[in-house]
C-alpha positions as CSV (number, residue, x, y, z in Angstrom):
1,M,20.8,-33.7,-59.2
2,A,17.1,-34.4,-59.6
3,H,15.7,-34.7,-63.1
4,A,13.9,-31.4,-63.0
5,E,17.1,-29.5,-62.1
6,A,19.1,-31.2,-64.8
7,A,16.3,-30.6,-67.3
8,T,16.4,-26.9,-66.5
9,K,20.0,-26.8,-67.5
10,F,19.2,-28.5,-70.8
11,N,16.3,-26.1,-71.5
12,K,18.5,-23.0,-71.3
13,N,19.2,-23.4,-75.0
14,E,15.7,-23.1,-76.4
15,A,16.7,-23.5,-80.0
16,K,18.5,-26.7,-79.3
17,V,15.6,-28.0,-77.3
18,N,13.2,-27.4,-80.1
19,W,15.6,-29.1,-82.6
20,H,16.0,-32.1,-80.2
21,D,12.2,-32.4,-79.9
22,K,11.6,-32.2,-83.6
23,A,14.4,-34.7,-84.5
24,L,13.0,-37.3,-82.1
25,W,9.4,-36.8,-83.2
26,F,10.6,-37.2,-86.8
27,V,11.9,-40.7,-85.8
28,R,8.6,-41.4,-84.1
29,Q,6.7,-40.6,-87.3
30,K,8.9,-42.9,-89.3
31,R,8.1,-45.6,-86.8
32,D,4.4,-45.0,-87.3
33,R,4.6,-45.2,-91.1
34,Q,6.5,-48.5,-91.0
35,A,4.1,-50.0,-88.4
36,H,1.1,-49.1,-90.6
37,K,2.6,-51.0,-93.5
38,I,2.6,-54.3,-91.6
39,Q,-0.6,-56.3,-91.6
40,G,-1.1,-57.7,-88.1
41,W,1.3,-55.3,-86.4
42,E,-0.6,-55.5,-83.1
43,H,-0.6,-59.3,-83.4
44,L,3.2,-59.2,-83.7
45,R,3.5,-57.0,-80.6
46,D,1.2,-59.5,-78.7
47,Y,3.3,-62.4,-79.9
48,A,6.6,-60.8,-78.9
49,S,5.2,-59.9,-75.5
50,A,4.0,-63.4,-74.9
51,L,7.4,-64.8,-76.0
52,K,9.2,-62.6,-73.5
53,A,6.8,-63.5,-70.8
54,N,7.4,-67.2,-71.5
55,V,11.2,-66.6,-71.3
56,L,11.0,-64.8,-68.0
57,S,8.8,-67.5,-66.5
58,N,11.2,-70.2,-67.5
59,L,14.4,-68.2,-67.4
60,D,16.5,-70.9,-65.6
61,T,15.6,-73.5,-68.1
62,Y,16.4,-71.3,-71.1
63,L,19.7,-70.1,-69.6
64,I,20.9,-73.7,-69.1
65,Q,19.7,-74.7,-72.6
66,F,21.5,-71.7,-74.1
67,E,24.7,-72.5,-72.2
68,E,24.7,-76.1,-73.2
69,N,24.2,-75.3,-76.9
70,A,26.7,-72.5,-76.9
71,K,29.4,-74.7,-75.4
72,K,28.6,-77.4,-78.0
73,N,29.3,-74.7,-80.6
74,G,32.7,-74.0,-79.1
75,I,31.7,-70.7,-77.4
76,N,33.2,-70.1,-73.9
77,V,30.3,-69.1,-71.5
78,H,30.9,-67.0,-68.4
79,W,28.4,-65.9,-65.7
80,A,28.5,-62.6,-63.8
81,A,26.3,-61.8,-60.8
82,N,27.0,-58.0,-61.1
83,A,29.0,-55.3,-62.9
84,E,32.2,-55.9,-61.0
85,E,32.3,-59.6,-61.9
86,H,31.5,-58.8,-65.5
87,N,34.4,-56.3,-65.8
88,K,36.8,-58.7,-64.1
89,I,35.8,-61.6,-66.5
90,V,36.3,-59.4,-69.5
91,H,39.6,-58.1,-68.2
92,G,40.8,-61.6,-67.5
93,I,40.1,-62.8,-71.0
94,L,42.0,-59.8,-72.4
95,Q,44.9,-60.4,-70.1
96,K,45.1,-64.0,-71.2
97,H,45.6,-62.9,-74.8
98,N,47.7,-59.8,-73.8
99,A,45.1,-57.7,-75.6
100,K,45.8,-54.0,-75.2
101,K,43.8,-52.5,-78.1
102,I,40.0,-53.2,-78.1
103,V,37.3,-52.2,-80.5
104,K,33.7,-52.2,-79.1
105,S,30.4,-52.0,-80.8
106,K,27.4,-50.5,-79.1
107,S,26.4,-52.2,-75.9
108,M,24.2,-50.7,-73.2
109,L,25.2,-53.5,-70.9
110,T,28.9,-52.4,-70.9
111,E,27.7,-48.9,-70.3
112,E,25.7,-50.1,-67.4
113,C,28.7,-51.9,-66.0
114,H,31.1,-49.0,-66.7
115,L,33.4,-51.3,-68.6
116,N,35.3,-48.6,-70.5
117,P,36.7,-46.8,-67.5
118,Y,37.5,-50.1,-65.8
119,L,39.6,-51.3,-68.8
120,E,41.2,-47.9,-69.3
121,A,42.3,-47.9,-65.7
122,N,44.1,-51.2,-66.5
123,D,46.0,-49.6,-69.4
124,I,43.7,-51.0,-72.2
125,E,42.6,-48.8,-75.0
126,V,38.9,-49.1,-75.7
127,I,37.5,-47.6,-78.9
128,D,33.7,-47.3,-79.4
129,T,33.2,-48.0,-83.1
130,D,29.5,-47.0,-83.5
131,L,29.8,-43.5,-84.8
132,G,27.4,-42.0,-82.3
133,E,29.2,-43.8,-79.5
134,R,32.6,-42.6,-80.7
135,I,31.3,-39.0,-80.8
136,V,30.2,-39.1,-77.1
137,Q,33.4,-41.0,-76.2
138,L,35.5,-38.2,-77.7
139,A,33.4,-35.7,-75.9
140,K,33.8,-37.6,-72.6
141,E,30.1,-37.9,-72.2
142,S,27.7,-40.8,-71.8
143,P,25.1,-41.7,-74.4
144,S,21.9,-39.6,-74.2
145,H,19.8,-42.2,-76.1
146,I,20.1,-46.0,-76.3
147,V,19.8,-46.0,-80.2
148,L,20.9,-42.5,-81.1
149,P,23.6,-41.9,-78.5
150,A,24.7,-38.5,-79.8
151,I,21.3,-37.1,-80.6
152,H,22.0,-34.2,-78.3
153,K,24.9,-33.1,-80.5
154,T,24.4,-30.8,-83.5
155,K,26.5,-31.5,-86.6
156,E,28.4,-28.2,-86.0
157,E,29.4,-29.5,-82.5
158,V,30.6,-32.7,-84.0
159,D,32.6,-30.8,-86.5
160,E,34.4,-28.9,-83.7
161,L,34.9,-32.1,-81.8
162,F,36.5,-33.9,-84.8
163,Q,38.8,-30.9,-85.4
164,E,40.0,-31.2,-81.8
165,H,40.5,-34.9,-81.6
166,L,40.9,-36.2,-85.2
167,G,42.6,-33.2,-86.8
168,T,39.9,-32.7,-89.4
169,Q,39.4,-29.5,-91.4
170,P,36.5,-27.1,-90.6
171,S,33.5,-28.2,-92.7
172,G,30.6,-26.2,-91.3
173,G,29.1,-29.5,-90.1
174,N,29.2,-31.4,-93.4
175,P,27.8,-34.9,-92.6
176,E,29.4,-36.6,-95.6
177,Y,32.9,-35.2,-94.8
178,L,32.6,-36.0,-91.1
179,T,31.4,-39.5,-91.7
180,R,34.2,-40.1,-94.2
181,E,36.8,-38.9,-91.8
182,A,35.3,-41.0,-89.0
183,R,35.5,-44.1,-91.2
184,K,39.2,-43.5,-92.0
185,H,39.9,-43.0,-88.3
186,L,38.0,-46.1,-87.2
187,R,39.3,-48.3,-90.0
188,N,42.8,-47.9,-88.6
189,K,41.5,-48.9,-85.2
190,F,39.8,-52.1,-86.5
191,L,43.0,-53.2,-88.3
192,K,45.1,-52.9,-85.2
193,A,42.7,-54.3,-82.6
194,D,43.6,-57.3,-80.5
195,A,40.1,-58.1,-79.5
196,A,36.5,-57.1,-80.2
197,I,33.6,-56.6,-77.7
198,T,30.0,-56.5,-78.8
199,G,26.6,-56.5,-77.1
200,V,23.9,-59.0,-77.8
201,N,20.4,-58.1,-79.1
202,F,19.0,-61.6,-79.0
203,A,20.4,-64.9,-77.7
204,V,18.7,-68.1,-79.1
205,A,18.3,-70.8,-76.5
206,D,17.8,-73.8,-78.9
207,T,20.9,-73.0,-81.0
208,G,23.3,-71.4,-78.5
209,G,23.9,-68.6,-81.1
210,F,23.3,-64.8,-80.7
211,V,22.4,-61.9,-82.9
212,V,23.9,-58.4,-83.0
213,C,22.0,-55.7,-84.9
214,T,23.8,-52.6,-86.3
215,N,23.4,-50.1,-89.1
216,E,27.1,-49.5,-89.6
217,G,28.6,-53.0,-89.8
218,N,31.0,-52.1,-87.0
219,A,30.3,-55.2,-84.9
220,D,31.0,-57.4,-87.9
221,M,34.2,-55.6,-88.8
222,G,35.5,-55.9,-85.2
223,A,34.4,-59.5,-84.6
224,H,35.8,-60.8,-87.9
225,L,39.1,-59.1,-87.9
226,A,40.1,-59.7,-84.2
227,N,41.2,-63.1,-82.9
228,V,39.0,-62.8,-79.8
229,H,35.3,-61.9,-79.7
230,I,33.7,-61.1,-76.3
231,A,29.9,-60.7,-76.4
232,C,28.3,-59.1,-73.3
233,M,24.7,-60.1,-72.6
234,G,22.0,-59.3,-70.1
235,M,20.3,-62.5,-69.0
236,E,16.9,-61.3,-70.2
237,K,18.0,-61.2,-73.9
238,L,17.1,-64.8,-74.5
239,I,14.4,-66.0,-77.0
240,P,13.3,-69.6,-77.1
241,Q,13.9,-70.6,-80.7
242,E,15.6,-69.5,-83.9
243,K,12.2,-69.1,-85.7
244,H,11.3,-66.4,-83.2
245,L,14.0,-64.1,-84.5
246,G,11.6,-63.1,-87.4
247,V,9.2,-61.7,-84.9
248,F,11.7,-59.5,-83.0
249,L,13.8,-58.4,-86.0
250,R,10.6,-57.1,-87.7
251,L,9.7,-55.2,-84.6
252,L,13.1,-53.8,-83.5
253,A,14.2,-51.6,-86.4
254,R,10.7,-50.4,-87.2
255,S,10.3,-49.3,-83.6
256,A,13.8,-47.9,-83.2
257,T,14.4,-45.9,-86.4
258,G,11.5,-46.5,-88.7
259,Q,13.5,-49.0,-90.9
260,P,12.1,-52.3,-92.2
261,I,15.2,-54.0,-90.7
262,T,18.6,-53.1,-89.4
263,T,21.2,-52.9,-92.1
264,Y,23.2,-55.7,-90.5
265,S,21.5,-58.4,-88.4
266,S,24.5,-60.7,-87.8
267,Y,24.1,-64.2,-86.4
268,F,27.1,-65.5,-84.4
269,N,26.9,-69.2,-83.9
270,K,30.5,-70.4,-83.3
271,P,34.1,-69.0,-83.5
272,E,36.1,-69.1,-86.7
273,E,38.8,-71.7,-86.8
274,G,41.8,-70.6,-84.8
275,K,39.9,-67.8,-83.0
276,E,38.0,-67.6,-79.6
277,M,34.5,-66.5,-78.9
278,H,33.3,-65.7,-75.3
279,I,29.9,-64.7,-74.0
280,V,29.4,-63.2,-70.6
281,I,25.9,-63.6,-69.2
282,V,25.1,-60.9,-66.7
283,D,22.5,-60.5,-63.9
284,N,23.3,-57.2,-62.2
285,G,19.9,-56.7,-60.6
286,R,17.8,-58.4,-63.2
287,T,16.7,-61.3,-61.0
288,E,15.7,-58.8,-58.3
289,Q,13.6,-56.9,-60.9
290,L,12.1,-60.2,-62.0
291,S,11.0,-60.8,-58.4
292,R,8.9,-57.6,-58.4
293,E,5.5,-58.6,-59.7
294,D,4.6,-55.0,-60.7
295,F,7.8,-54.4,-62.6
296,R,8.9,-57.7,-64.1
297,R,7.5,-56.8,-67.5
298,S,10.2,-54.1,-67.8
299,L,12.6,-57.0,-68.6
300,H,10.7,-57.5,-71.8
301,C,12.5,-54.5,-73.2
302,I,14.5,-55.0,-76.5
303,R,16.2,-51.6,-76.2
304,C,14.5,-50.0,-79.3
305,G,14.2,-46.5,-77.8
306,A,10.7,-46.0,-79.1
307,C,9.4,-44.8,-75.7
308,M,12.1,-42.1,-75.7
309,N,11.2,-40.9,-79.2
310,T,7.6,-40.4,-78.3
311,C,7.9,-39.1,-74.8
312,P,7.2,-35.3,-74.5
313,I,9.3,-35.1,-71.3
314,Y,12.3,-36.9,-72.8
315,R,12.2,-35.0,-76.0
316,R,12.4,-31.6,-74.2
317,S,14.6,-32.5,-71.3
318,G,17.3,-34.6,-73.0
319,G,18.8,-38.0,-72.0
320,H,21.5,-36.7,-69.7
321,S,18.9,-35.1,-67.4
322,Y,18.0,-38.7,-66.2
323,D,21.5,-39.4,-64.9
324,A,21.1,-43.1,-65.7
325,T,22.5,-45.6,-68.2
326,I,19.0,-46.1,-69.7
327,P,17.2,-42.8,-69.9
328,G,13.6,-42.0,-70.8
329,P,10.4,-43.8,-69.8
330,I,11.9,-47.3,-69.7
331,G,14.9,-46.1,-67.8
332,S,12.6,-44.5,-65.3
333,I,11.2,-47.8,-64.3
334,L,14.5,-49.7,-64.4
335,S,16.7,-47.2,-62.5
336,P,14.6,-47.0,-59.3
337,G,15.0,-50.7,-58.9
338,K,18.8,-50.3,-58.6
339,D,18.9,-47.1,-56.4
340,L,15.5,-45.9,-55.3
341,T,16.9,-42.8,-53.5
342,K,19.1,-41.6,-56.3
343,H,16.5,-42.1,-59.0
344,S,13.4,-41.2,-57.0
345,S,12.7,-38.2,-59.3
346,L,12.5,-40.2,-62.5
347,P,9.0,-41.8,-62.3
348,F,7.7,-38.2,-61.9
349,A,9.3,-37.1,-65.1
350,S,6.2,-38.2,-67.0
351,T,2.8,-37.0,-67.9
352,L,1.5,-40.6,-67.7
353,C,-0.1,-40.0,-71.1
354,G,0.6,-43.6,-72.1
355,S,2.2,-42.9,-75.4
356,C,5.3,-44.9,-74.3
357,S,3.1,-48.0,-73.7
358,D,1.4,-47.5,-77.0
359,V,4.6,-47.6,-79.1
360,C,6.4,-50.3,-77.1
361,P,6.9,-53.3,-79.5
362,V,6.7,-55.8,-76.6
363,K,3.8,-54.0,-74.9
364,I,5.4,-53.1,-71.6
365,N,2.8,-51.2,-69.5
366,I,5.4,-48.4,-68.9
367,H,3.1,-45.6,-67.7
368,E,1.4,-47.9,-65.3
369,Q,4.7,-49.0,-63.8
370,L,5.8,-45.4,-63.5
371,Y,2.6,-44.7,-61.5
372,K,3.4,-47.8,-59.3
373,W,6.9,-46.4,-58.6
374,R,5.4,-43.1,-57.6
375,Q,3.3,-44.8,-55.0
376,I,6.3,-46.6,-53.6
377,I,8.5,-43.5,-53.6
378,V,6.2,-41.2,-51.7
379,K,6.0,-43.9,-48.9
380,D,9.7,-44.9,-48.8
381,V,11.6,-41.8,-49.8
382,P,11.4,-38.5,-47.9
383,Q,9.7,-35.8,-50.0
384,P,10.3,-32.1,-50.0
385,F,8.3,-30.1,-47.5
386,V,6.7,-27.9,-50.1
387,K,5.6,-30.8,-52.2
388,K,4.1,-32.6,-49.2
389,T,2.3,-29.5,-48.1
390,V,0.9,-28.8,-51.6
391,M,-0.2,-32.4,-52.1
392,K,-1.8,-32.5,-48.7
393,A,-3.7,-29.3,-49.5
394,A,-4.7,-30.6,-52.9
395,G,-6.0,-33.9,-51.3
396,S,-8.1,-31.9,-48.8
397,V,-9.7,-29.8,-51.6
398,L,-10.3,-32.8,-53.9
399,A,-11.9,-34.8,-51.1
400,K,-14.6,-32.2,-50.4
401,P,-16.9,-31.2,-53.3
402,K,-18.0,-27.9,-51.8
403,T,-14.4,-26.8,-51.1
404,Y,-13.4,-28.0,-54.6
405,D,-16.3,-25.9,-56.2
406,F,-15.4,-22.8,-54.2
407,V,-11.7,-23.1,-55.1
408,G,-12.6,-23.6,-58.7
409,K,-14.8,-20.5,-58.9
410,T,-12.1,-18.4,-57.1
411,A,-9.4,-19.6,-59.5
412,R,-11.5,-18.9,-62.6
413,F,-12.3,-15.4,-61.3
414,M,-8.7,-14.7,-60.5
415,L,-7.5,-15.9,-63.9
416,K,-10.1,-13.8,-65.7
417,N,-9.4,-10.6,-63.8
418,T,-5.7,-10.7,-62.8
419,P,-3.1,-9.1,-65.1
420,K,-1.0,-11.5,-67.1
421,S,2.2,-10.0,-65.7
422,I,1.2,-11.3,-62.2
423,I,-0.2,-14.7,-63.4
424,N,3.0,-15.4,-65.4
425,S,5.4,-14.1,-62.8
426,K,8.6,-15.8,-61.7
427,V,6.7,-17.9,-59.2
428,N,4.8,-19.6,-62.0
429,T,7.4,-21.5,-63.8
430,W,4.7,-23.0,-66.1
431,G,4.1,-19.5,-67.4
432,H,7.6,-18.9,-68.6
433,A,7.1,-20.7,-71.9
434,R,3.3,-21.1,-72.2
435,D,0.1,-19.3,-71.5
436,L,-2.9,-20.7,-69.7
437,P,-6.0,-21.2,-71.8
438,E,-8.8,-18.6,-71.8
439,V,-11.2,-19.1,-68.9
440,K,-14.8,-19.6,-70.0
441,G,-17.8,-18.4,-67.9
442,D,-18.9,-21.7,-66.4
443,N,-17.4,-25.0,-65.4
444,F,-18.9,-28.2,-66.7
445,E,-21.1,-28.8,-63.7
446,E,-22.6,-25.3,-64.0
447,W,-23.1,-25.7,-67.7
448,Y,-24.8,-29.1,-67.2
449,K,-27.2,-27.8,-64.6
450,K,-28.3,-24.9,-66.8
451,R,-28.8,-27.2,-69.7
452,Q,-31.0,-29.5,-67.5
453,K,-33.1,-26.5,-66.5
454,N,-33.7,-25.4,-70.1
455,E,-34.8,-28.9,-71.0
């Protein structure tokens, strides 16, 4: 299903769409307030972008350095070319330890690799311990946002979900009660877990350690209680030195949720005595994206979700309308690189307003990359007949000033004199939820010529 069709389904509940829009804009405003408190915020963004560019230009060197240092620390390092290899590696480690009960903190990489269904098909229980992730797991849905995975759910919907799966009492969507019940439910899972799986926010090349950022402490709880810790990492998550963590930690939480820093920024450097720590470094299309000159900067992404919180299309269409692991503007430049035909509608789910690029903490030129994908898609992917016809007609009009002037005058006359019931008919989907602005007497060119005469 194309993005526009999926978004139409989401928009059937107008009240929920409005709530979704306001909730995400509230997070965007929090981000702005935090950014304005930091002197040299733009310099931080420039520095982070330069560090990421340096990593991507020397990725082979940093990966080898990280592996060597991680092994010195007693961490087992594995390499996976794709999702299938990643899942087999994780499953092999769990089999070795006869691990049947797994707790997992938030990891978009494991979502990308579809690790949960793979392990469940092999009779392994996987419990997502991030509250938002657990909510969508119980609902048998995918996350709709990379930081706020259950943002599409109202508290009343969560209340009903918990009644069904956790046996809670009706509370009218009381957040304190629901959180307390979730904590009791998850605490039991932590205590019985055989192994813990986490993602990786940053991997430090010069130490061989890695950092996991959470607000709930669930990654720490799982990793410290279980005897086996498996960290799953996209190969682009490297930073050169430990001192650079200060740059990215200051940017990440402020951009993601408007916090000065995540509640828990946990540095894992080596396994505890008598325990095992593994890290799985995954490619899964990243080197291919790196080879695309126009799109390599998309690999700077630190998964903060700021571009989603600001995007007017995402806010009013929901994350599930993108049908991709990473939704929103950043997902719309990553997903076509994996399957151009399936995700060909995503680069068009944008106004190209540039707000995503403005808030990106590592200065990815998102809106420019969206435009680049559009140029590729119209050449390489067959387009609908109606769209091709309309675009060809528009190109013909825009290429001829006299034709453009005539069409403009005709359109202004029609809009001024045609009844609204006809203008906002079923054919005009734009008119279902908004009205066109009042048409003035002259266009700019006519106004300018009159002004020149009067002078």
